[in-house]
C-alpha positions as CSV (number, residue, x, y, z in Angstrom):
1,M,0.0,0.1,-0.4
2,N,1.5,3.5,-1.1
3,K,0.4,6.8,0.8
4,Q,-1.7,7.2,-1.7
5,E,-3.4,4.3,-1.0
6,L,-3.8,4.7,2.4
7,I,-5.2,8.3,2.2
8,D,-8.1,6.4,0.1
9,A,-8.9,3.8,2.8
10,I,-8.8,6.4,5.7
11,A,-10.9,8.6,3.6
12,N,-14.0,5.4,3.4
13,E,-13.4,4.1,6.6
14,V,-14.1,7.7,8.5
15,D,-16.2,8.6,5.7
16,V,-13.8,12.1,5.5
17,T,-13.2,13.7,1.8
18,K,-9.3,12.6,0.3
19,A,-8.1,16.3,1.3
20,T,-8.8,16.2,5.1
21,A,-7.6,12.5,5.2
22,A,-4.6,13.4,3.1
23,A,-4.1,16.4,6.1
24,C,-4.6,14.1,8.8
25,L,-2.3,11.7,7.9
26,D,0.2,14.7,7.1
27,A,0.1,16.4,10.4
28,L,0.7,12.2,11.9
29,I,3.6,11.5,10.0
30,N,4.7,15.4,10.8
31,I,4.0,14.9,14.9
32,V,5.6,11.5,14.9
33,T,9.0,13.5,13.1
34,R,9.0,16.2,15.4
35,T,8.7,14.0,18.7
36,L,11.6,11.5,17.3
37,K,13.6,14.2,17.1
38,K,13.2,15.7,19.9
39,K,14.8,12.0,21.7
40,Q,11.0,11.3,22.7
41,D,9.3,8.1,21.8
42,V,5.9,7.7,20.6
43,R,3.5,5.0,21.6
44,L,0.2,4.5,20.9
45,V,-1.2,1.6,22.7
46,G,-1.5,-1.8,20.9
47,F,-0.3,-0.6,17.8
48,G,3.8,0.1,18.4
49,T,6.3,2.5,20.0
50,F,8.6,4.6,17.4
51,T,11.7,5.4,18.8
52,S,14.8,7.0,17.7
53,A,18.1,5.5,18.2
54,K,22.2,6.2,17.7
55,R,23.8,4.4,15.4
56,K,28.1,4.5,16.0
57,A,29.8,5.3,13.2
58,T,31.8,1.7,11.1
59,T,33.9,1.2,8.5
60,G,32.1,-0.1,5.5
61,R,33.2,-1.3,2.2
62,N,32.6,0.4,-1.6
63,P,31.2,-3.1,-3.7
64,Q,32.6,-2.6,-6.6
65,T,36.1,-0.9,-5.7
66,G,36.6,-2.4,-1.8
67,E,38.1,0.3,-0.6
68,A,37.6,0.8,2.3
69,I,34.8,4.3,3.4
70,K,33.9,5.5,6.9
71,I,30.0,5.3,7.3
72,P,28.8,8.4,10.1
73,A,27.2,8.0,13.1
74,S,23.5,8.9,12.2
75,V,20.1,8.3,14.4
76,Q,17.8,6.0,13.4
77,P,14.5,5.7,13.5
78,K,12.7,2.4,14.9
79,F,9.2,0.9,15.0
80,K,8.2,-2.2,17.8
81,P,5.1,-3.5,16.9
82,G,2.7,-3.7,20.4
83,K,0.4,-6.7,20.9
84,A,-2.6,-6.1,19.6
85,L,-1.0,-5.9,16.3
86,K,1.3,-9.0,16.4
87,D,-2.2,-10.1,18.1
88,A,-3.7,-9.6,14.1
89,L,-1.2,-11.2,12.2
90,N,-1.1,-14.3,13.7
């Protein structure tokens, strides 16, 4: 499912216009992003938890040349599914 298909599904599920559904989805994405930038978690009980984690700098290899390259440290988003989501899939 891509973003447009998700917007269509939200619009149908909640019986709102596609523009309203798109605005709501964009707002959710922006809020989660801003919260993670502040190094805070977003917990949606039953669905899951979005967190951010630091990744250390490492040395990798260029697969074409075999040359060693430095991969800088970064902050990565993480998602841990909640129990209700896991149970719904199994």
